C-alpha positions in Angstrom: 105.0 116.6 65.2 106.8 114.0 67.2 109.0 116.6 68.8 105.9 118.5 69.9 104.4 115.3 71.4 107.6 114.5 73.2 107.9 118.0 74.8 104.3 118.1 75.8 104.5 114.6 77.4 107.8 115.4 79.2 106.2 118.6 80.6 103.2 116.6 81.7 105.6 114.1 83.4 107.4 116.7 85.4 104.1 118.2 86.5 102.9 114.7 87.5 106.0 114.0 89.5 105.7 117.3 91.4 102.0 117.1 92.1 101.8 113.4 92.7 99.5 112.7 89.7 99.6 109.7 87.4 102.4 109.4 84.9 101.2 110.5 81.4 99.7 107.6 79.5 102.1 108.0 76.6 105.0 107.0 78.8 103.4 103.8 79.9 101.2 102.5 77.2 102.3 99.5 75.2 102.1 99.5 71.4 101.7 103.3 71.3 101.7 104.6 67.8 104.3 107.2 68.7 107.0 104.5 68.6 110.4 106.2 68.9 108.9 109.1 70.8 107.5 106.8 73.5 110.9 105.0 73.8 112.7 108.3 74.2 110.3 109.5 76.8 110.7 106.3 78.8 114.4 106.8 78.8 113.9 110.4 79.8 111.6 109.3 82.6 114.1 106.7 83.9 116.9 109.2 83.6 115.0 111.8 85.5 114.2 109.3 88.3 117.8 108.2 88.6 119.0 111.8 88.8 116.3 112.4 91.5 117.5 109.4 93.6 121.1 110.3 93.2 120.6 113.9 94.2 118.6 112.9 97.3 121.2 110.2 98.2 123.7 113.0 98.8 121.7 113.9 102.0 120.4 111.8 104.8 117.6 109.4 103.8 114.9 108.6 106.4 115.0 105.1 107.7 111.3 104.9 108.6 108.3 106.6 107.1 104.8 106.1 108.5 101.5 106.8 106.7 98.0 107.6 107.7 96.1 106.6 104.6 93.4 109.3 104.5 91.1 110.1 101.6 90.0 106.7 100.2 86.3 107.4 100.6 86.6 111.0 99.1 88.6 109.6 96.2 85.9 107.0 95.5 83.1 109.5 95.7 85.0 111.9 93.3 85.6 109.1 90.8 82.2 107.4 91.1 83.6 104.3 92.6 81.3 102.0 94.5 81.7 102.5 98.3 82.4 98.8 98.7 85.4 99.2 96.3 86.6 102.4 97.8 89.8 100.8 99.3 90.9 99.1 96.1 92.6 102.3 94.6 94.3 102.7 98.0 95.8 99.2 97.8 97.3 100.1 94.4 98.7 103.3 95.9 100.3 101.2 98.8 102.1 99.0 96.3 103.4 102.1 94.5 104.5 103.6 97.8 106.5 100.5 98.7 108.2 100.6 95.4 109.1 104.3 95.6 110.3 103.9 99.2 112.5 101.0 98.2 114.0 103.1 95.4 114.5 106.1 97.7 116.3 103.9 100.3 113.6 103.9 103.0 113.8 100.6 104.9 110.8 100.8 107.2 107.2 101.7 106.1 104.3 101.8 108.6 100.7 102.2 107.6 97.6 102.8 109.7 95.3 100.2 108.3 92.5 99.7 110.8 91.9 101.6 114.1 90.4 100.0 117.2 87.8 102.8 116.9 86.7 101.3 113.6 85.1 98.4 115.5 82.3 100.9 116.5 81.1 100.8 112.9 78.1 98.7 111.8 78.8 95.0 112.0 78.2 94.4 108.3 80.8 97.1 107.5 83.3 95.6 109.9 82.8 92.2 108.3 83.3 93.7 104.8 86.5 95.4 105.9 87.8 92.2 107.5 87.1 90.3 104.3 88.7 92.9 102.2 91.9 92.9 104.3 92.1 89.1 104.1 91.6 89.3 100.3 94.3 91.9 100.0 96.8 89.9 102.1 96.2 86.9 99.9 96.6 89.1 96.8 99.9 90.5 98.2 101.3 87.0 98.9 100.3 85.8 95.5 102.5 88.4 93.9 105.7 86.6 94.9 107.7 88.5 92.3 106.9 91.8 94.0 107.8 90.5 97.5 111.1 89.0 96.3 112.0 92.0 94.2 111.6 94.5 97.1 112.5 92.0 99.9 109.3 92.8 101.8 108.8 91.5 105.3 105.4 92.1 106.8 104.6 92.7 110.5 101.1 93.1 111.7 101.0 95.1 115.0 98.1 95.9 117.3 95.5 94.1 119.3 95.4 91.2 116.8 93.1 89.1 118.9 90.3 91.5 118.0 90.5 90.5 114.4 88.2 87.8 112.9 89.6 84.3 113.1 90.3 83.9 109.4 92.0 87.3 109.3 94.3 86.3 112.2 95.2 83.2 110.2 96.0 85.3 107.1 98.1 87.8 109.1 100.1 85.0 110.7 100.6 83.4 107.3 101.9 86.6 105.8 104.3 87.2 108.6 105.6 83.6 108.4 105.9 83.6 104.6 107.9 86.8 104.5 110.0 86.2 107.7 113.3 85.7 105.9 113.1 89.0 103.9 115.3 91.8 105.2 115.3 94.6 102.6 111.9 96.4 103.2 109.9 96.1 106.4 106.1 96.8 106.1 104.5 97.4 109.5 100.7 97.2 109.3 98.9 98.8 112.3 95.6 96.9 112.5 93.2 96.9 115.4 95.5 99.6 116.7 95.4 102.8 118.7 98.4 104.5 120.3 96.7 104.7 123.7 96.0 101.0 123.6 99.6 100.4 122.7 100.9 102.4 125.6 98.5 100.7 128.1 99.5 97.3 126.7 103.2 98.2 127.2 102.6 99.3 130.8 100.8 96.1 131.6 103.5 94.0 130.1 106.3 96.0 131.9 104.9 95.6 135.4 105.7 91.9 135.9 109.3 92.5 134.7 109.8 95.4 137.0 108.2 93.7 140.0 110.6 90.8 139.5 113.6 93.1 139.3 112.7 95.0 142.4 112.0 91.7 144.4 115.5 90.5 143.4 116.9 93.8 144.7 114.6 93.6 147.7 113.5 97.2 147.0 109.8 97.2 146.2 109.5 100.6 147.9 111.2 102.3 145.0 109.2 100.5 142.3 109.1 102.2 139.0 108.7 101.3 135.4 111.9 101.5 133.4 111.5 103.5 130.2 113.7 101.1 128.2 111.6 98.1 129.2 108.4 100.0 128.5 109.5 100.7 124.9 110.5 97.0 124.4 106.9 96.1 125.1 105.4 98.5 122.5 103.7 96.9 119.5 106.0 99.1 117.4 109.2 97.8 119.0 109.8 95.8 115.8 111.0 98.9 114.1 112.9 102.2 114.8 111.2 105.4 115.6 109.7 107.0 112.4 111.5 109.9 110.8 108.5 111.2 108.9 104.8 110.8 109.4 102.7 111.4 106.3 99.0 112.0 106.5 97.4 112.4 103.1 94.4 114.6 102.1 95.8 117.6 104.0 94.5 116.6 107.4 96.8 117.4 110.3 95.3 115.2 113.1 97.3 112.2 114.4 94.1 110.2 115.1 95.6 108.2 117.9 98.5 106.9 115.8 102.1 106.5 117.0 101.7 109.2 119.7 104.6 107.7 121.6 106.9 107.4 118.6 106.3 110.7 116.9 107.6 113.2 119.5 110.5 114.2 117.2 109.6 113.1 113.7 108.6 115.4 110.8 104.9 115.7 110.1 103.9 116.1 106.5 100.3 116.6 105.2 100.1 116.8 101.4 96.7 117.7 99.9 96.7 114.6 97.8 94.2 111.9 98.8 95.8 108.6 99.6 95.1 107.0 96.2 96.7 110.1 94.6 99.8 110.1 96.6 102.8 109.9 94.2 106.5 109.9 94.0 106.6 113.7 94.0 105.0 113.8 97.5 107.6 111.3 98.8 110.4 113.3 97.2 109.2 116.5 98.9 108.9 114.7 102.2 112.5 113.5 102.0 113.7 117.0 101.0 111.8 118.5 104.0 113.4 115.8 106.2 116.9 116.7 104.9 116.3 120.4 105.5 115.3 119.8 109.1 118.0 117.2 109.6 120.7 119.7 108.8 
């Protein structure tokens, strides 16, 4: 009987890994009556993961993976979750993604958290989202063990002055508290669109280039230097992304990292953001390695 349970559970686990579903409960539950079967399955789970990581490590590992976290509302509707709580499963998914990226060897993670276009929503919805983001920043910082274990440093990038005052305080605190961490970099694009980022970079580049041309006494040949323009991008804190993942099967970029994604791999799994699992990340890395070679 135990052997049958073990085989069934292991088969479920493999399916879960490939399709990005949750790990079977028998693998994770404490005090499970299966006892030895549960322990063996856990060892099998860890062994399978270690083998996966070692196989992938033979090839190139992407340094930077960006995510458009699409599908929170649909997931909430499908699972009868209150609309006001629709982003909570997505936060849990983010913590899992950080963990898996760390284990895979991905150093930079970028997420599209809040678009400038979102400010067109109803004021009460915007206020709720701002409060939710502030709450999640506080929750993240309270989990000191998670931050230390994965060495997470947080950057918030975008038109941050558009955020509510208390959220600006929270973002600054998060960046300050994690400033000494150097293992995993989490770039959170908030109050962001790529077109605004490019316009901002051009505006910031003009004074520099005017000064240089004046020094050279050559204003007639004024031009914006590409290297200086890229230094002024919000995303200059990290390298260009190697993979852009948009969950829920959508293929639109939605004004996200348009400048930075001219050569990166685009991957659109059908899984909604809260459903995104290790299997999806493994497949993204395998696709990257195939294109890399």
